[in-house]
C-alpha positions as CSV (number, residue, x, y, z in Angstrom):
1,X,-0.1,-7.9,-5.8
2,X,3.5,-6.8,-5.6
3,X,4.5,-6.1,-1.9
4,X,6.2,-2.9,-1.0
5,X,9.7,-3.7,0.3
6,X,11.0,-2.8,3.7
7,X,14.5,-1.6,3.8
8,X,17.0,-2.0,6.6
9,X,20.0,0.2,7.5
10,X,22.5,-2.6,6.8
11,X,21.5,-2.5,3.1
12,X,23.4,0.8,2.8
13,X,26.3,0.0,5.1
14,X,28.5,-2.0,2.8
15,X,29.9,-4.3,5.4
16,X,30.3,-1.8,8.2
17,X,29.9,-3.3,11.7
18,X,27.3,-0.8,12.9
19,X,23.8,-1.0,11.6
20,X,22.3,1.6,13.9
21,X,23.3,4.8,12.1
22,X,24.0,5.8,8.5
23,X,25.0,9.1,6.9
24,X,25.7,10.1,3.3
25,X,25.5,12.9,0.8
26,X,22.4,12.7,-1.4
27,X,24.5,12.3,-4.5
28,X,26.4,9.4,-3.1
29,X,23.3,7.9,-1.4
30,X,21.4,7.8,-4.7
31,X,24.3,5.9,-6.3
32,X,24.9,3.5,-3.4
33,X,21.2,2.8,-2.8
34,X,19.8,3.1,-6.3
35,X,18.9,-0.6,-6.6
36,X,16.9,-0.4,-3.4
37,X,15.2,3.0,-3.6
38,X,14.0,3.5,-7.2
39,X,10.5,2.3,-6.3
40,X,8.1,3.1,-3.4
41,X,9.4,1.4,-0.3
42,X,9.3,1.5,3.5
43,X,12.0,1.7,6.2
44,X,12.3,0.1,9.6
45,X,14.3,3.1,10.9
46,X,13.9,6.9,11.3
47,X,15.4,9.2,8.6
48,X,16.1,12.9,8.0
49,X,16.8,14.3,4.5
50,X,18.1,17.8,3.8
51,X,18.2,19.1,0.2
52,X,20.7,21.8,-0.6
53,X,20.3,21.8,-4.4
54,X,18.0,20.6,-7.1
55,X,14.3,20.0,-7.5
56,X,11.8,17.2,-7.6
57,X,8.8,15.5,-6.0
58,X,8.9,13.5,-2.7
59,X,5.9,11.4,-2.0
60,X,5.4,10.3,1.6
61,X,2.3,8.2,2.6
62,X,0.5,9.2,-0.6
63,X,1.1,12.9,0.0
64,X,3.3,14.7,-2.6
65,X,5.8,17.4,-1.5
66,X,7.9,19.7,-3.8
67,X,11.7,19.4,-3.3
68,X,13.9,22.5,-3.5
69,X,16.9,24.0,-1.8
70,X,16.2,24.1,1.9
71,X,13.6,21.2,1.9
72,X,14.0,19.2,5.1
73,X,12.1,15.9,5.4
74,X,11.6,13.4,8.3
75,X,10.5,9.8,7.9
76,X,9.2,7.3,10.5
77,X,9.3,3.5,10.3
78,X,6.6,2.1,8.1
79,X,5.9,5.1,6.0
80,X,5.8,4.5,2.2
81,X,7.9,7.0,0.2
82,X,9.4,7.5,-3.2
83,X,10.8,10.4,-5.1
84,X,11.6,11.8,-8.5
85,X,14.7,14.1,-8.4
86,X,16.6,16.3,-10.8
87,X,20.1,15.4,-12.0
88,X,21.6,18.2,-10.0
89,X,20.2,17.1,-6.7
90,X,22.4,17.4,-3.6
91,X,22.1,17.4,0.2
92,X,22.5,15.0,3.1
93,X,20.6,12.0,4.5
94,X,20.9,10.1,7.8
95,X,19.1,7.1,9.3
96,X,19.0,5.9,12.8
97,X,17.4,2.9,14.6
98,X,15.0,3.6,17.4
99,X,17.2,1.5,19.8
100,X,20.3,3.6,18.9
101,X,18.7,6.8,20.0
102,X,16.4,5.7,22.8
103,X,19.0,3.6,24.6
104,X,21.0,6.8,25.2
105,X,18.0,9.1,25.7
106,X,15.8,7.0,27.9
107,X,13.5,10.0,28.7
108,X,13.2,11.2,25.1
109,X,11.3,9.1,22.6
110,X,11.7,9.8,18.9
111,X,7.9,9.8,18.6
112,X,7.8,12.8,20.9
113,X,9.2,14.9,18.1
114,X,6.1,16.1,16.2
115,X,7.4,15.3,12.7
116,X,8.0,11.7,13.8
117,X,5.0,11.1,16.1
118,X,2.2,13.0,14.5
119,X,0.3,12.1,11.3
120,X,-1.0,15.6,11.1
121,X,2.4,17.4,11.0
122,X,3.7,17.8,7.5
123,X,6.8,15.7,6.8
124,X,8.5,18.6,5.0
125,X,9.9,21.8,6.5
126,X,11.0,24.5,4.1
127,X,13.9,26.3,5.7
128,X,14.7,30.0,5.1
129,X,18.3,31.0,4.3
130,X,19.3,31.4,8.0
131,X,17.7,28.1,9.0
132,X,19.3,26.3,6.1
133,X,22.8,27.6,7.0
134,X,22.4,26.4,10.6
135,X,21.0,23.0,9.7
136,X,23.5,22.5,6.9
137,X,26.3,23.0,9.4
138,X,24.8,20.3,11.8
139,X,24.5,17.8,8.9
140,X,28.1,18.5,7.9
141,X,29.3,17.9,11.4
142,X,27.3,14.7,11.5
143,X,29.0,13.5,8.3
144,X,32.5,14.3,9.6
145,X,31.8,12.5,12.9
146,X,30.4,9.5,11.0
147,X,33.6,9.1,9.1
148,X,35.8,9.6,12.1
149,X,37.3,7.2,14.6
150,X,37.2,9.6,17.6
151,X,36.6,8.5,21.2
152,X,32.9,8.8,22.2
153,X,31.9,9.0,18.5
154,X,28.4,7.7,19.1
155,X,27.8,10.3,21.8
156,X,28.6,13.2,19.5
157,X,26.5,11.7,16.7
158,X,23.5,11.4,19.1
159,X,24.0,15.0,20.3
160,X,24.1,16.4,16.8
161,X,21.0,14.4,15.8
162,X,19.2,15.8,18.8
163,X,20.2,19.3,17.8
164,X,18.7,18.7,14.3
165,X,15.5,17.4,15.8
166,X,15.1,20.1,18.4
167,X,15.9,22.9,15.9
168,X,13.4,21.4,13.5
169,X,10.7,21.3,16.2
170,X,11.3,24.9,16.9
171,X,11.1,25.8,13.2
172,X,7.8,23.9,13.0
173,X,6.4,25.6,16.1
174,X,7.4,29.2,15.4
175,X,4.1,30.1,13.8
176,X,1.8,28.7,16.5
177,X,-0.4,31.5,17.8
178,X,-0.6,31.3,21.5
179,X,-0.2,34.1,24.1
180,X,2.9,32.9,25.9
181,X,5.7,30.4,25.6
182,X,4.4,28.5,28.6
183,X,1.0,28.2,26.8
184,X,2.8,27.0,23.7
185,X,4.6,24.3,25.7
186,X,1.4,23.2,27.3
187,X,-0.4,23.0,24.0
188,X,2.4,20.9,22.4
189,X,2.4,18.6,25.4
190,X,-1.3,18.1,25.3
191,X,-1.2,17.6,21.5
192,X,1.5,14.9,21.9
193,X,-0.5,13.2,24.5
194,X,-3.6,13.2,22.2
195,X,-1.6,11.7,19.4
196,X,-0.1,9.0,21.6
197,X,-3.6,8.1,22.8
198,X,-4.9,8.2,19.2
199,X,-2.2,5.8,18.1
200,X,-3.3,3.3,20.7
201,X,-7.1,3.6,20.3
202,X,-7.9,4.9,16.8
203,X,-9.3,1.6,15.5
204,X,-11.9,1.5,18.2
205,X,-12.4,5.1,19.4
206,X,-13.1,7.9,17.0
207,X,-14.9,10.5,19.2
208,X,-13.3,13.7,20.4
209,X,-15.1,13.2,23.8
210,X,-13.3,9.9,24.4
211,X,-9.8,11.4,24.0
212,X,-10.7,14.6,25.9
213,X,-11.9,12.5,28.8
214,X,-8.6,10.6,28.9
215,X,-6.7,13.9,28.8
216,X,-9.0,15.3,31.5
217,X,-10.0,18.4,29.4
218,X,-13.1,19.4,27.6
219,X,-13.8,18.4,24.0
220,X,-13.9,22.2,23.2
221,X,-10.4,22.7,24.7
222,X,-9.0,19.7,22.9
223,X,-10.3,21.1,19.6
224,X,-8.7,24.5,20.5
225,X,-5.3,22.8,21.1
226,X,-5.4,20.8,17.9
227,X,-6.5,23.7,15.8
228,X,-3.7,25.9,17.3
229,X,-1.0,23.3,16.8
230,X,-1.8,21.8,13.4
231,X,-4.6,24.1,12.0
232,X,-7.1,21.2,11.9
233,X,-10.0,20.0,14.0
234,X,-9.5,17.0,16.4
235,X,-12.0,15.1,14.2
236,X,-9.9,15.8,11.1
237,X,-6.8,14.4,12.9
238,X,-8.7,11.3,14.0
239,X,-10.0,10.7,10.5
240,X,-6.6,11.2,8.9
241,X,-5.1,8.6,11.1
242,X,-7.8,6.1,10.3
243,X,-7.7,6.7,6.6
244,X,-3.9,6.5,6.5
245,X,-4.0,3.1,8.1
246,X,-6.7,2.1,5.6
247,X,-4.5,3.1,2.8
248,X,-1.6,1.1,4.2
249,X,-3.8,-1.9,4.7
250,X,-5.2,-1.6,1.2
251,X,-1.6,-1.7,-0.2
252,X,-0.2,-4.3,2.2
253,X,-3.0,-6.8,3.0
254,X,-4.7,-9.4,0.8
255,X,-8.0,-8.8,2.5
256,X,-11.4,-7.7,1.3
257,X,-12.5,-4.1,1.6
258,X,-15.2,-5.2,4.0
259,X,-12.6,-6.9,6.2
260,X,-10.4,-3.9,6.3
261,X,-13.3,-1.6,7.2
262,X,-14.2,-4.0,10.0
263,X,-10.6,-4.0,11.3
264,X,-10.7,-0.2,11.5
265,X,-13.9,-0.2,13.5
266,X,-16.5,0.3,10.8
267,X,-19.3,-2.2,10.9
268,X,-21.0,-0.5,8.0
269,X,-18.8,-0.7,4.9
270,X,-20.8,2.1,3.1
271,X,-20.0,4.5,5.9
272,X,-16.3,3.6,5.8
273,X,-16.3,4.4,2.0
274,X,-17.9,7.8,2.7
275,X,-15.3,8.6,5.3
276,X,-12.4,7.5,3.0
277,X,-13.7,9.4,0.0
278,X,-14.3,12.6,2.0
279,X,-10.8,12.5,3.4
280,X,-8.8,11.3,0.3
281,X,-11.0,12.5,-2.6
282,X,-11.4,8.9,-4.0
283,X,-13.0,5.6,-3.0
284,X,-10.9,2.7,-1.6
285,X,-11.3,1.0,-5.0
286,X,-10.1,4.0,-6.9
287,X,-7.2,4.3,-4.5
288,X,-6.1,0.7,-5.1
289,X,-6.3,1.1,-8.9
290,X,-4.0,4.1,-8.5
291,X,-1.4,2.7,-6.2
292,X,-1.4,-1.1,-6.6
293,X,0.9,-2.5,-9.3
């Protein structure tokens, strides 16, 4: 099979010394990076993309999203993505390495932002006019600072990135239906803890009761938290994480379907196929026929 390429920030830097941060307009980025990004690919960095004009389709980890004015996307390392964009597309894009951000914010991990750490949060946020104006200003300031030679340049870039991430988190969370802001914060914290545990144990542990016990809450309360935050059951979130990993393994690894099922904790291959089909609408074999070149 043809492997899916992994892109590094320095591919887009054109000889610049720093390989920790990159910023560009979408028009220029598509020109500069065309030879790298015309096919599905992965990154080893975090990315944010704001579209201010044009239309298209952006596919991230096998999920298709519509692109239009005000579409804001977030990408984590390892995700597969590709897009088909109209000729009049415009906007902004920036990349940053995990080290660049977390060396300065030692108590704030990028994975703690829901759109980076959670497989159940959508990767697209559709901004209204006011949100777009505010976010557009932050991206413009990032671009100006990236081109500058001012003292403490990295510090301001990091601050502006954090403002983008925090604003987006608030935009994502504005529709959560809980009775108070303190309850909202508690639910988000518990959900993030659940996702972090899931990332560690999903190949071996798939029961709600297991994660609820680690969080020292009841399975019923964990379900309530998950349904409130992402409008899904805890079982749905667990299954989605397992199936996403299965899809990545089916694309990346030259292993049999039985071996992949076993890696993901399924001793019965037929049960793995049922879980995969129920979640994705197709069997693992049908998925490979669709996505493998």
